[in-house]
C-alpha positions in Angstrom: 14.4 -12.5 -43.3 13.0 -8.7 -43.8 9.5 -7.2 -42.3 7.8 -3.7 -41.9 7.2 -3.7 -38.5 6.6 0.3 -38.1 5.2 0.9 -40.9 6.9 4.3 -42.9 9.7 3.8 -41.3 12.8 2.4 -42.6 12.6 -1.4 -43.6 14.1 -4.1 -40.6 15.2 -7.1 -39.6 13.8 -9.2 -36.6 16.3 -8.9 -35.0 16.8 -5.3 -35.0 13.4 -4.2 -34.7 13.0 -0.2 -35.0 16.9 0.3 -35.9 15.1 3.2 -37.8 12.3 4.7 -35.2 11.5 8.1 -35.5 12.9 8.7 -31.9 16.0 7.5 -33.2 17.0 10.6 -34.9 15.8 12.6 -32.2 17.2 10.9 -29.5 20.8 11.9 -31.3 19.8 15.4 -31.7 18.6 15.9 -27.8 21.6 13.6 -26.7 24.3 16.4 -27.7 22.3 19.1 -27.0 22.3 18.1 -23.2 26.1 16.7 -23.9 25.5 13.1 -24.7 26.8 11.6 -27.1 25.3 10.9 -30.4 25.1 7.5 -32.7 22.3 6.7 -33.7 21.6 6.2 -37.0 19.5 8.8 -40.1 15.7 8.5 -40.5 15.2 7.1 -43.9 11.6 7.9 -43.3 9.5 9.3 -40.9 5.8 8.6 -40.0 4.2 12.6 -40.3 2.1 12.6 -36.9 5.2 11.6 -34.7 8.0 13.6 -36.8 6.6 17.2 -35.6 6.7 15.8 -31.8 9.5 14.4 -31.8 11.7 17.3 -34.3 10.8 19.9 -31.8 11.8 17.7 -28.9 15.0 17.5 -30.4 15.7 21.4 -30.9 19.0 21.8 -29.4 22.4 23.3 -30.0 24.3 20.3 -31.0 27.0 22.1 -28.8 25.5 22.8 -25.7 26.2 25.4 -23.1 24.6 24.1 -20.1 26.5 24.4 -16.9 27.3 21.0 -15.4 24.4 20.0 -12.9 25.3 21.0 -9.5 25.6 17.9 -7.8 27.0 19.6 -4.4 25.2 18.9 -1.1 24.0 15.7 -2.8 24.6 11.8 -1.5 24.4 8.4 -3.2 22.2 6.1 -2.4 21.7 2.8 -4.3 17.6 1.7 -4.4 17.4 -2.5 -5.4 14.4 -2.3 -7.2 11.8 -5.6 -6.9 9.1 -7.1 -8.4 5.2 -5.6 -8.3 3.3 -5.8 -5.8 6.2 -5.0 -3.4 7.9 -1.2 -3.0 11.6 -0.9 -2.5 13.0 0.1 1.0 11.8 3.6 1.8 11.8 6.3 4.4 8.2 8.2 4.5 10.3 10.9 6.1 13.3 12.1 4.4 16.6 12.3 6.7 19.0 14.3 5.8 19.9 16.2 2.3 18.4 15.4 -0.9 19.6 12.0 -2.4 21.3 10.9 -5.9 19.0 7.9 -6.2 20.8 5.1 -7.9 18.7 2.4 -9.8 19.1 0.1 -12.4 16.5 -1.2 -15.1 16.7 -3.9 -17.8 14.1 -4.2 -20.3 12.8 -7.9 -20.7 11.2 -9.3 -23.8 9.7 -12.8 -22.4 6.6 -15.0 -23.1 4.1 -14.6 -20.5 0.6 -16.0 -20.2 -2.0 -13.8 -19.4 -5.5 -16.2 -18.9 -4.3 -19.8 -17.8 -7.9 -20.6 -18.9 -7.9 -20.0 -22.3 -4.1 -20.4 -23.0 -3.7 -16.7 -23.7 -0.3 -15.4 -24.1 2.0 -12.7 -24.9 5.4 -11.5 -25.4 5.6 -8.6 -23.0 7.9 -6.3 -23.2 8.9 -5.7 -19.9 11.2 -3.4 -17.3 13.1 -5.8 -15.6 10.8 -8.9 -16.2 7.4 -8.0 -14.3 4.0 -5.9 -15.6 4.0 -3.7 -14.4 7.6 -1.9 -13.8 8.7 -1.8 -10.5 7.8 0.7 -8.3 10.1 3.5 -8.0 10.4 5.6 -4.9 12.1 8.7 -4.1 11.3 12.3 -2.4 11.2 16.1 -4.0 14.3 17.0 -4.4 16.4 14.1 -5.0 18.0 12.9 -8.5 17.1 9.6 -9.8 19.9 8.1 -11.5 18.6 5.6 -14.0 21.2 3.3 -16.0 18.9 1.5 -18.3 20.1 -1.6 -20.4 19.1 -3.3 -23.2 20.0 -6.8 -23.3 21.6 -8.3 -26.6 19.4 -10.7 -27.5 16.3 -8.5 -27.0 14.8 -8.2 -30.7 14.0 -4.8 -30.4 14.7 -0.7 -29.6 13.8 0.4 -26.1 13.8 3.9 -24.2 11.5 5.2 -21.0 9.9 8.8 -20.6 9.0 9.7 -16.9 5.8 11.2 -16.0 7.6 12.9 -13.1 10.6 14.0 -15.5 11.1 17.6 -16.9 12.3 18.1 -20.4 13.0 15.9 -23.8 10.2 13.8 -23.9 10.6 13.0 -19.8 14.0 11.6 -20.8 12.4 9.7 -23.8 14.5 11.1 -26.2 17.8 10.6 -24.5 17.6 7.2 -23.1 17.5 5.0 -26.7 19.1 1.6 -26.5 19.5 -1.1 -28.7 20.0 -4.9 -28.2 23.6 -5.1 -26.6 23.0 -1.3 -25.2 22.8 0.6 -21.8 22.3 4.2 -21.5 22.8 6.5 -17.7 19.8 9.5 -17.2 20.1 11.5 -14.8 16.7 13.8 -14.1 15.6 15.9 -10.6 11.9 14.8 -8.5 10.5 18.3 -8.6 7.0 17.1 -8.6 5.4 15.0 -5.7 3.3 12.1 -6.3 2.8 9.3 -7.8 3.1 9.0 -11.7 3.9 6.4 -14.6 6.4 5.7 -16.5 6.7 3.7 -20.2 8.5 3.1 -23.1 7.9 5.7 -26.0 10.2 4.5 -29.3 8.1 6.1 -31.5 5.2 6.3 -33.9 2.6 3.4 -33.4 5.3 1.6 -31.5 4.7 3.8 -28.4 0.8 2.0 -27.6 2.5 -1.3 -29.2 5.0 -1.3 -26.0 2.8 0.0 -23.5 0.2 -2.4 -24.8 2.4 -4.9 -24.2 3.4 -4.4 -20.6 6.4 -1.7 -20.6 5.2 0.5 -17.5 5.1 1.1 -14.2 4.8 4.1 -11.8 7.5 6.4 -9.7 6.4 8.2 -6.1 7.9 11.0 -5.2 7.1 11.7 -0.9 7.1 14.9 0.2 10.4 15.1 2.3 8.1 15.1 5.3 6.1 12.6 4.7 2.7 12.7 3.9 -0.2 14.5 5.5 -3.8 15.3 5.9 -6.0 18.3 5.4 -5.0 19.9 9.1 -0.8 18.9 8.3 -0.7 15.7 10.7 1.7 12.9 9.5 0.2 9.9 7.8 1.6 6.8 8.2 1.2 3.3 6.4 2.7 0.2 7.6 3.0 -1.2 3.5 2.4 -0.6 0.3 0.4 -2.8 -2.5 1.5 -1.8 -6.0 -0.9 -2.4 -8.7 -0.6 -2.0 -12.0 -3.6 -1.7 -14.8 -2.9 -3.1 -17.7 -4.7 -3.4 -21.3 -4.1 -6.4 -23.6 -5.2 -6.0 -27.5 -4.3 -9.8 -28.0 -4.8 -10.8 -31.8 -7.5 -14.2 -32.4 -7.5 -16.3 -35.4 -10.9 -16.9 -37.7 -11.7 -19.5 -34.9 -11.9 -17.3 -31.8 -8.6 -18.6 -30.9 -5.6 -16.5 -29.3 -2.8 -16.6 -31.7 0.5 -17.9 -30.5 3.6 -16.2 -31.9 7.0 -17.5 -32.3 9.3 -14.6 -31.2 9.2 -10.7 -29.4 7.3 -8.6 -32.6 6.1 -11.8 -34.8 2.7 -10.2 -33.8 3.6 -6.2 -34.9 0.7 -6.1 -37.2 -1.8 -8.3 -35.9 -1.5 -6.3 -32.6 -2.2 -3.5 -34.5 -5.0 -4.2 -35.9 -6.7 -5.6 -32.5 -5.1 -2.2 -31.0 -7.3 0.1 -33.3 -10.8 -1.6 -32.3 -9.5 0.4 -28.6 -11.7 -2.7 -27.5 -9.1 -4.7 -24.9 -9.4 -8.6 -24.8 -7.7 -8.2 -21.1 -7.8 -5.3 -18.8 -6.0 -6.9 -15.8 -4.1 -6.2 -13.1 -0.4 -7.3 -12.5 0.4 -8.4 -15.6 -2.4 -11.4 -15.7 -5.8 -12.5 -14.6 -5.4 -14.1 -11.1 -1.7 -12.1 -10.7 -3.2 -10.7 -7.3 -5.9 -13.3 -6.2 -5.5 -16.9 -4.7 -1.9 -17.9 -3.5 -0.9 -14.7 -4.4 -3.5 -12.3 -2.7 -2.1 -9.4 -1.2 -1.8 -9.7 2.7 -2.6 -7.5 6.0 -4.1 -7.5 9.1 -6.5 -5.6 11.6 -5.3 -2.7 12.5 -3.1 -2.2 9.3 -2.8 0.7 6.8 -1.8 -0.1 3.2 -1.2 2.6 0.6 -2.5 1.3 -2.4 -0.6 2.4 -5.4 -2.2 2.1 -8.8 -0.6 2.6 -12.5 -2.9 2.8 -15.5 -0.7 3.9 -18.6 -3.7 3.7 -21.1 -6.8 3.5 -19.6 -8.6 5.0 -17.3 -9.2 3.3 -14.3 -11.7 3.5 -11.2 -10.8 1.2 -8.5 -13.0 0.4 -5.7 -11.9 -1.5 -2.3 -15.5 -3.9 -1.5 -15.7 -3.9 1.7 -13.7 -0.6 2.9 -13.1 2.4 1.8 -10.0 5.0 0.8 -9.3 6.9 4.0 -7.5 9.1 2.1 -6.8 9.7 -2.0 -4.9 11.3 -3.7 -5.7 11.3 -7.5 -2.9 14.0 -8.1 -0.2 15.4 -6.4 0.9 14.4 -2.7 1.0 18.4 -2.6 -2.5 18.5 -3.0 -5.3 17.9 0.2 -6.2 14.2 -0.1 -9.6 13.2 -0.9 -11.0 11.2 2.2 -13.6 8.5 2.6 -14.2 8.1 -0.6 -15.9 4.7 -2.0 -14.5 4.5 -5.6 -11.4 6.9 -7.0 -10.1 7.9 -10.5 -7.0 7.1 -11.6 -6.9 8.8 -15.2 -5.3 6.9 -18.1 -1.6 8.2 -18.3 -1.2 8.3 -14.4 -1.3 6.7 -11.5 -2.6 7.4 -8.2 -2.1 6.5 -4.7 -5.1 5.4 -1.5 -4.4 4.7 1.6 -6.4 2.7 3.9 -6.8 1.5 7.4 -8.3 -2.3 7.3 -11.2 -3.0 10.1 -12.5 -6.1 9.8 -10.9 -9.9 8.6 -11.8 -11.2 5.9 -11.7 -11.6 1.8 -11.3 -7.8 0.3 -11.8 -7.4 -3.3 -9.9 -4.7 -5.1 -11.9 -4.6 -8.5 -11.7 -1.4 -11.1 -15.4 -0.9 -10.4 -16.4 -1.0 -14.4 -17.7 -4.0 -12.9 -17.1 -5.6 -16.9 -13.5 -5.2 -16.0 -13.5 -6.6 -12.8 -15.7 -9.4 -13.8 -15.2 -10.0 -16.9 -11.8 -9.0 -18.1 -9.7 -9.4 -15.5 -9.5 -6.4 -13.4 -9.4 -8.0 -9.9 -7.2 -8.1 -7.3 -7.9 -10.0 -3.6 -6.7 -8.5 0.0 -6.4 -11.2 2.9 -6.4 -9.8 5.9 -6.7 -11.1 9.2 -7.5 -10.7 12.9 -10.5 -11.1 14.8 -14.2 -9.8 13.3 -15.9 -6.4 14.9 -20.0 -7.1 15.2 -20.2 -3.3 15.9 -19.3 -2.6 12.6 -20.9 -6.0 11.0 -22.7 -8.7 12.0 -25.0 -11.5 10.7 -28.3 -10.8 13.0 -30.2 -14.3 11.2 -28.1 -16.8 8.5 -29.9 -17.3 5.7 -32.7 -19.5 5.9 -36.1 -20.8 4.6 -39.3 -18.3 5.0 -42.5 -19.5 5.0 -44.6 -17.2 2.3 
């Protein structure tokens, strides 16, 4: 059965969605220019808007004269990625010289429940099976060496664009993998801060993939760690990694969420829903309630948590109800952190970090303070904090009682 999964591009079977994507040809050209092996098919037709961008990205000589990267002085280490909201084992202050940090990511297409109460679900497109994709942590000056694998039973082509990387559309022009393929990309982390990464196959498939969960964050720490405005070191006890995901789930004529048999079957319906720019859900870590109840984040009084917040497509305004952003980096770690923030800003297409030391026990709600999103669309997480209450900070002087008018 043949379908048009990307209008304006070549026909494709369901099993090979995007075989003729706009970026496939550019991947071959850019890959050859960067000493990669070209093997992608030629374009049949091109989405005009995307074609201009990718043609520019792919204008490199077929035979590159670039000198191979000098890797002398680097040592190789493997980083085992873990599922959100957790962070991989890492050093806050780098020891020794720069590293080549080896990571492996798999593009997994899986059916996920977005909201158990309404039965809303989506064929999520993911890195390593989670929304958001796993948090990667390196230090400034390190090399990231990614092995990206697309399982043979996938329905779609995938790639990855690192906002922290330099060149070839953040690596997007060099990492296109069809089902059953793998590729290896190495790039240098030259900018300290938190950055988003996402799939970007070309044309309308870019928002389609990102809107189906295919995004995550990488944190590039300064080699000497985080510091305050006076240069004093800042340390954290744990990381809470939060990915804000906007979903645009198609509904039927009765207002019920549609159900689809396989990944990609919702393509045309999803494009119609996305064009409204009105998300049906805007959630943390893939689903309504993913970070509440039994899955709430845990901490203790006196512990310092670094909250890393990724928002790939939409602006967000995180607020910790009952707490603050003691130190907030909305942009680079090279910048002086904002302090004592009540609410901070995560620009769509970026990631940010906020540090807070908990002072009281109880439940803290971490929300998008567009409260329509936080209370109605799913943008809420909970921290459950253990410890002793401090009446010097807050005290209930009189419990609620009836009073005489």
